[in-house]
KEMISE-56663 format. One record per atom (N, C-alpha, C): residue in one letter; x, y, z; atom name. Coordinates in nm, 3 decimals, decimal comma. Example, Ala and Ser with C-alpha at 12.3 -4.5 7.8 and 13.67 -1.06 7.14 Angstrom:
<pts>
residu = a; c1 = 1,319; c2 = -0,569; c3 = 0,780; atome = N
residu = a; c1 = 1,230; c2 = -0,450; c3 = 0,780; atome = CA
residu = a; c1 = 1,320; c2 = -0,330; c3 = 0,780; atome = C
residu = s; c1 = 1,285; c2 = -0,225; c3 = 0,708; atome = N
residu = s; c1 = 1,367; c2 = -0,106; c3 = 0,714; atome = CA
residu = s; c1 = 1,290; c2 = 0,003; c3 = 0,787; atome = C
</pts>
This chain:
<pts>
residu = m; c1 = 10,597; c2 = 10,778; c3 = 10,530; atome = N
residu = m; c1 = 10,695; c2 = 10,860; c3 = 10,461; atome = CA
residu = m; c1 = 10,802; c2 = 10,906; c3 = 10,559; atome = C
residu = a; c1 = 10,923; c2 = 10,921; c3 = 10,514; atome = N
residu = a; c1 = 11,034; c2 = 10,962; c3 = 10,599; atome = CA
residu = a; c1 = 11,020; c2 = 11,108; c3 = 10,641; atome = C
residu = t; c1 = 11,081; c2 = 11,141; c3 = 10,755; atome = N
residu = t; c1 = 11,071; c2 = 11,277; c3 = 10,806; atome = CA
residu = t; c1 = 11,161; c2 = 11,374; c3 = 10,731; atome = C
residu = s; c1 = 11,269; c2 = 11,326; c3 = 10,674; atome = N
residu = s; c1 = 11,357; c2 = 11,414; c3 = 10,596; atome = CA
residu = s; c1 = 11,409; c2 = 11,338; c3 = 10,475; atome = C
residu = q; c1 = 11,465; c2 = 11,411; c3 = 10,382; atome = N
residu = q; c1 = 11,517; c2 = 11,349; c3 = 10,261; atome = CA
residu = q; c1 = 11,628; c2 = 11,250; c3 = 10,291; atome = C
residu = e; c1 = 11,704; c2 = 11,272; c3 = 10,398; atome = N
residu = e; c1 = 11,818; c2 = 11,186; c3 = 10,430; atome = CA
residu = e; c1 = 11,774; c2 = 11,050; c3 = 10,484; atome = C
residu = d; c1 = 11,652; c2 = 11,039; c3 = 10,535; atome = N
residu = d; c1 = 11,605; c2 = 10,915; c3 = 10,594; atome = CA
residu = d; c1 = 11,532; c2 = 10,825; c3 = 10,495; atome = C
residu = m; c1 = 11,522; c2 = 10,866; c3 = 10,370; atome = N
residu = m; c1 = 11,447; c2 = 10,789; c3 = 10,272; atome = CA
residu = m; c1 = 11,526; c2 = 10,665; c3 = 10,228; atome = C
residu = t; c1 = 11,454; c2 = 10,558; c3 = 10,201; atome = N
residu = t; c1 = 11,517; c2 = 10,436; c3 = 10,152; atome = CA
residu = t; c1 = 11,509; c2 = 10,432; c3 = 10,000; atome = C
residu = v; c1 = 11,581; c2 = 10,337; c3 = 9,943; atome = N
residu = v; c1 = 11,581; c2 = 10,323; c3 = 9,797; atome = CA
residu = v; c1 = 11,440; c2 = 10,293; c3 = 9,748; atome = C
residu = g; c1 = 11,367; c2 = 10,210; c3 = 9,821; atome = N
residu = g; c1 = 11,231; c2 = 10,176; c3 = 9,782; atome = CA
residu = g; c1 = 11,137; c2 = 10,294; c3 = 9,780; atome = C
residu = e; c1 = 11,164; c2 = 10,395; c3 = 9,862; atome = N
residu = e; c1 = 11,081; c2 = 10,516; c3 = 9,863; atome = CA
residu = e; c1 = 11,117; c2 = 10,611; c3 = 9,749; atome = C
residu = l; c1 = 11,239; c2 = 10,601; c3 = 9,700; atome = N
residu = l; c1 = 11,284; c2 = 10,691; c3 = 9,595; atome = CA
residu = l; c1 = 11,253; c2 = 10,639; c3 = 9,455; atome = C
residu = v; c1 = 11,265; c2 = 10,510; c3 = 9,434; atome = N
residu = v; c1 = 11,237; c2 = 10,450; c3 = 9,303; atome = CA
residu = v; c1 = 11,142; c2 = 10,334; c3 = 9,321; atome = C
residu = d; c1 = 11,073; c2 = 10,299; c3 = 9,215; atome = N
residu = d; c1 = 10,980; c2 = 10,187; c3 = 9,224; atome = CA
residu = d; c1 = 10,970; c2 = 10,116; c3 = 9,088; atome = C
residu = g; c1 = 10,904; c2 = 10,006; c3 = 9,088; atome = N
residu = g; c1 = 10,874; c2 = 9,933; c3 = 8,965; atome = CA
residu = g; c1 = 10,995; c2 = 9,893; c3 = 8,885; atome = C
residu = e; c1 = 10,991; c2 = 9,931; c3 = 8,757; atome = N
residu = e; c1 = 11,096; c2 = 9,891; c3 = 8,664; atome = CA
residu = e; c1 = 11,232; c2 = 9,950; c3 = 8,702; atome = C
residu = d; c1 = 11,232; c2 = 10,071; c3 = 8,758; atome = N
residu = d; c1 = 11,358; c2 = 10,133; c3 = 8,796; atome = CA
residu = d; c1 = 11,427; c2 = 10,053; c3 = 8,907; atome = C
residu = l; c1 = 11,350; c2 = 10,008; c3 = 9,003; atome = N
residu = l; c1 = 11,407; c2 = 9,929; c3 = 9,113; atome = CA
residu = l; c1 = 11,458; c2 = 9,795; c3 = 9,062; atome = C
residu = e; c1 = 11,383; c2 = 9,733; c3 = 8,973; atome = N
residu = e; c1 = 11,427; c2 = 9,605; c3 = 8,915; atome = CA
residu = e; c1 = 11,556; c2 = 9,624; c3 = 8,835; atome = C
residu = f; c1 = 11,564; c2 = 9,735; c3 = 8,761; atome = N
residu = f; c1 = 11,685; c2 = 9,764; c3 = 8,685; atome = CA
residu = f; c1 = 11,805; c2 = 9,781; c3 = 8,778; atome = C
residu = l; c1 = 11,786; c2 = 9,855; c3 = 8,888; atome = N
residu = l; c1 = 11,895; c2 = 9,875; c3 = 8,984; atome = CA
residu = l; c1 = 11,938; c2 = 9,743; c3 = 9,046; atome = C
residu = k; c1 = 11,842; c2 = 9,658; c3 = 9,080; atome = N
residu = k; c1 = 11,875; c2 = 9,528; c3 = 9,139; atome = CA
residu = k; c1 = 11,957; c2 = 9,443; c3 = 9,042; atome = C
residu = a; c1 = 11,915; c2 = 9,441; c3 = 8,914; atome = N
residu = a; c1 = 11,987; c2 = 9,361; c3 = 8,815; atome = CA
residu = a; c1 = 12,127; c2 = 9,415; c3 = 8,791; atome = C
residu = l; c1 = 12,139; c2 = 9,547; c3 = 8,782; atome = N
residu = l; c1 = 12,270; c2 = 9,608; c3 = 8,758; atome = CA
residu = l; c1 = 12,363; c2 = 9,587; c3 = 8,877; atome = C
residu = a; c1 = 12,309; c2 = 9,598; c3 = 8,998; atome = N
residu = a; c1 = 12,389; c2 = 9,576; c3 = 9,118; atome = CA
residu = a; c1 = 12,437; c2 = 9,431; c3 = 9,125; atome = C
residu = a; c1 = 12,349; c2 = 9,337; c3 = 9,091; atome = N
residu = a; c1 = 12,387; c2 = 9,196; c3 = 9,092; atome = CA
residu = a; c1 = 12,495; c2 = 9,169; c3 = 8,987; atome = C
residu = e; c1 = 12,482; c2 = 9,233; c3 = 8,871; atome = N
residu = e; c1 = 12,580; c2 = 9,215; c3 = 8,764; atome = CA
residu = e; c1 = 12,718; c2 = 9,267; c3 = 8,805; atome = C
residu = r; c1 = 12,721; c2 = 9,379; c3 = 8,876; atome = N
residu = r; c1 = 12,848; c2 = 9,438; c3 = 8,918; atome = CA
residu = r; c1 = 12,898; c2 = 9,381; c3 = 9,050; atome = C
residu = g; c1 = 12,815; c2 = 9,307; c3 = 9,121; atome = N
residu = g; c1 = 12,857; c2 = 9,247; c3 = 9,247; atome = CA
residu = g; c1 = 12,862; c2 = 9,343; c3 = 9,364; atome = C
residu = v; c1 = 12,776; c2 = 9,445; c3 = 9,362; atome = N
residu = v; c1 = 12,768; c2 = 9,542; c3 = 9,472; atome = CA
residu = v; c1 = 12,623; c2 = 9,551; c3 = 9,516; atome = C
residu = n; c1 = 12,601; c2 = 9,614; c3 = 9,632; atome = N
residu = n; c1 = 12,462; c2 = 9,632; c3 = 9,674; atome = CA
residu = n; c1 = 12,406; c2 = 9,760; c3 = 9,612; atome = C
residu = i; c1 = 12,275; c2 = 9,777; c3 = 9,621; atome = N
residu = i; c1 = 12,208; c2 = 9,888; c3 = 9,554; atome = CA
residu = i; c1 = 12,256; c2 = 10,025; c3 = 9,605; atome = C
residu = p; c1 = 12,267; c2 = 10,046; c3 = 9,737; atome = N
residu = p; c1 = 12,316; c2 = 10,179; c3 = 9,781; atome = CA
residu = p; c1 = 12,456; c2 = 10,213; c3 = 9,729; atome = C
residu = e; c1 = 12,545; c2 = 10,114; c3 = 9,719; atome = N
residu = e; c1 = 12,678; c2 = 10,139; c3 = 9,664; atome = CA
residu = e; c1 = 12,670; c2 = 10,177; c3 = 9,517; atome = C
residu = l; c1 = 12,581; c2 = 10,111; c3 = 9,443; atome = N
residu = l; c1 = 12,562; c2 = 10,142; c3 = 9,301; atome = CA
residu = l; c1 = 12,511; c2 = 10,284; c3 = 9,285; atome = C
residu = i; c1 = 12,416; c2 = 10,324; c3 = 9,368; atome = N
residu = i; c1 = 12,362; c2 = 10,459; c3 = 9,363; atome = CA
residu = i; c1 = 12,471; c2 = 10,560; c3 = 9,398; atome = C
residu = k; c1 = 12,552; c2 = 10,529; c3 = 9,498; atome = N
residu = k; c1 = 12,662; c2 = 10,618; c3 = 9,539; atome = CA
residu = k; c1 = 12,759; c2 = 10,638; c3 = 9,423; atome = C
residu = e; c1 = 12,795; c2 = 10,530; c3 = 9,354; atome = N
residu = e; c1 = 12,887; c2 = 10,540; c3 = 9,241; atome = CA
residu = e; c1 = 12,828; c2 = 10,627; c3 = 9,131; atome = C
residu = g; c1 = 12,698; c2 = 10,611; c3 = 9,106; atome = N
residu = g; c1 = 12,632; c2 = 10,692; c3 = 9,003; atome = CA
residu = g; c1 = 12,632; c2 = 10,839; c3 = 9,037; atome = C
residu = i; c1 = 12,604; c2 = 10,871; c3 = 9,162; atome = N
residu = i; c1 = 12,604; c2 = 11,011; c3 = 9,205; atome = CA
residu = i; c1 = 12,744; c2 = 11,069; c3 = 9,195; atome = C
residu = q; c1 = 12,845; c2 = 10,992; c3 = 9,236; atome = N
residu = q; c1 = 12,983; c2 = 11,040; c3 = 9,228; atome = CA
residu = q; c1 = 13,025; c2 = 11,064; c3 = 9,083; atome = C
residu = l; c1 = 12,980; c2 = 10,979; c3 = 8,991; atome = N
residu = l; c1 = 13,011; c2 = 10,996; c3 = 8,850; atome = CA
residu = l; c1 = 12,952; c2 = 11,125; c3 = 8,797; atome = C
residu = v; c1 = 12,827; c2 = 11,153; c3 = 8,832; atome = N
residu = v; c1 = 12,762; c2 = 11,277; c3 = 8,788; atome = CA
residu = v; c1 = 12,836; c2 = 11,398; c3 = 8,845; atome = C
residu = m; c1 = 12,873; c2 = 11,391; c3 = 8,972; atome = N
residu = m; c1 = 12,944; c2 = 11,503; c3 = 9,035; atome = CA
residu = m; c1 = 13,080; c2 = 11,527; c3 = 8,967; atome = C
residu = r; c1 = 13,151; c2 = 11,419; c3 = 8,933; atome = N
residu = r; c1 = 13,280; c2 = 11,433; c3 = 8,865; atome = CA
residu = r; c1 = 13,263; c2 = 11,499; c3 = 8,729; atome = C
residu = r; c1 = 13,161; c2 = 11,457; c3 = 8,655; atome = N
residu = r; c1 = 13,137; c2 = 11,514; c3 = 8,522; atome = CA
residu = r; c1 = 13,103; c2 = 11,663; c3 = 8,531; atome = C
residu = r; c1 = 13,024; c2 = 11,700; c3 = 8,628; atome = N
residu = r; c1 = 12,981; c2 = 11,839; c3 = 8,639; atome = CA
residu = r; c1 = 13,089; c2 = 11,931; c3 = 8,693; atome = C
residu = t; c1 = 13,180; c2 = 11,879; c3 = 8,774; atome = N
residu = t; c1 = 13,281; c2 = 11,965; c3 = 8,836; atome = CA
residu = t; c1 = 13,419; c2 = 11,951; c3 = 8,772; atome = C
residu = r; c1 = 13,430; c2 = 11,872; c3 = 8,667; atome = N
residu = r; c1 = 13,558; c2 = 11,855; c3 = 8,599; atome = CA
residu = r; c1 = 13,599; c2 = 11,987; c3 = 8,533; atome = C
residu = p; c1 = 13,725; c2 = 12,026; c3 = 8,545; atome = N
residu = p; c1 = 13,770; c2 = 12,149; c3 = 8,478; atome = CA
residu = p; c1 = 13,753; c2 = 12,135; c3 = 8,327; atome = C
residu = k; c1 = 13,699; c2 = 12,236; c3 = 8,267; atome = N
residu = k; c1 = 13,676; c2 = 12,235; c3 = 8,122; atome = CA
residu = k; c1 = 13,801; c2 = 12,287; c3 = 8,050; atome = C
residu = p; c1 = 13,835; c2 = 12,229; c3 = 7,936; atome = N
residu = p; c1 = 13,950; c2 = 12,280; c3 = 7,861; atome = CA
residu = p; c1 = 13,920; c2 = 12,419; c3 = 7,806; atome = C
residu = m; c1 = 14,023; c2 = 12,502; c3 = 7,800; atome = N
residu = m; c1 = 14,005; c2 = 12,638; c3 = 7,747; atome = CA
residu = m; c1 = 13,992; c2 = 12,633; c3 = 7,596; atome = C
residu = k; c1 = 13,908; c2 = 12,720; c3 = 7,544; atome = N
residu = k; c1 = 13,888; c2 = 12,727; c3 = 7,399; atome = CA
residu = k; c1 = 13,995; c2 = 12,816; c3 = 7,339; atome = C
residu = g; c1 = 14,029; c2 = 12,791; c3 = 7,215; atome = N
residu = g; c1 = 14,127; c2 = 12,873; c3 = 7,145; atome = CA
residu = g; c1 = 14,269; c2 = 12,829; c3 = 7,173; atome = C
residu = t; c1 = 14,363; c2 = 12,905; c3 = 7,122; atome = N
residu = t; c1 = 14,504; c2 = 12,873; c3 = 7,142; atome = CA
residu = t; c1 = 14,559; c2 = 12,953; c3 = 7,259; atome = C
residu = l; c1 = 14,650; c2 = 12,892; c3 = 7,330; atome = N
residu = l; c1 = 14,715; c2 = 12,959; c3 = 7,442; atome = CA
residu = l; c1 = 14,833; c2 = 13,039; c3 = 7,391; atome = C
residu = q; c1 = 14,845; c2 = 13,162; c3 = 7,439; atome = N
residu = q; c1 = 14,957; c2 = 13,246; c3 = 7,398; atome = CA
residu = q; c1 = 15,029; c2 = 13,294; c3 = 7,523; atome = C
residu = a; c1 = 15,159; c2 = 13,313; c3 = 7,508; atome = N
residu = a; c1 = 15,239; c2 = 13,361; c3 = 7,620; atome = CA
residu = a; c1 = 15,198; c2 = 13,503; c3 = 7,655; atome = C
residu = f; c1 = 15,203; c2 = 13,535; c3 = 7,784; atome = N
residu = f; c1 = 15,171; c2 = 13,669; c3 = 7,829; atome = CA
residu = f; c1 = 15,285; c2 = 13,762; c3 = 7,791; atome = C
residu = r; c1 = 15,251; c2 = 13,876; c3 = 7,734; atome = N
residu = r; c1 = 15,353; c2 = 13,973; c3 = 7,695; atome = CA
residu = r; c1 = 15,329; c2 = 14,102; c3 = 7,773; atome = C
residu = g; c1 = 15,424; c2 = 14,135; c3 = 7,856; atome = N
residu = g; c1 = 15,414; c2 = 14,260; c3 = 7,932; atome = CA
residu = g; c1 = 15,458; c2 = 14,379; c3 = 7,849; atome = C
residu = k; c1 = 15,430; c2 = 14,497; c3 = 7,897; atome = N
residu = k; c1 = 15,471; c2 = 14,618; c3 = 7,827; atome = CA
residu = k; c1 = 15,623; c2 = 14,633; c3 = 7,837; atome = C
residu = d; c1 = 15,684; c2 = 14,675; c3 = 7,730; atome = N
residu = d; c1 = 15,830; c2 = 14,693; c3 = 7,728; atome = CA
residu = d; c1 = 15,869; c2 = 14,826; c3 = 7,786; atome = C
</pts>
């Protein structure tokens, strides 16, 4: 087992059907498995950190007269 989370390989993180799925998807897209994983992580990060649209209607600020 690896000494830290950063030293782990793909084979240590996933196994069986998941690894076969990653291999097939990587071959289909023409990239290696670590690049495919990197793209997936970046996609999740973009979705979670994307600015959310404000609810309701926007109104102009009106100061006191």
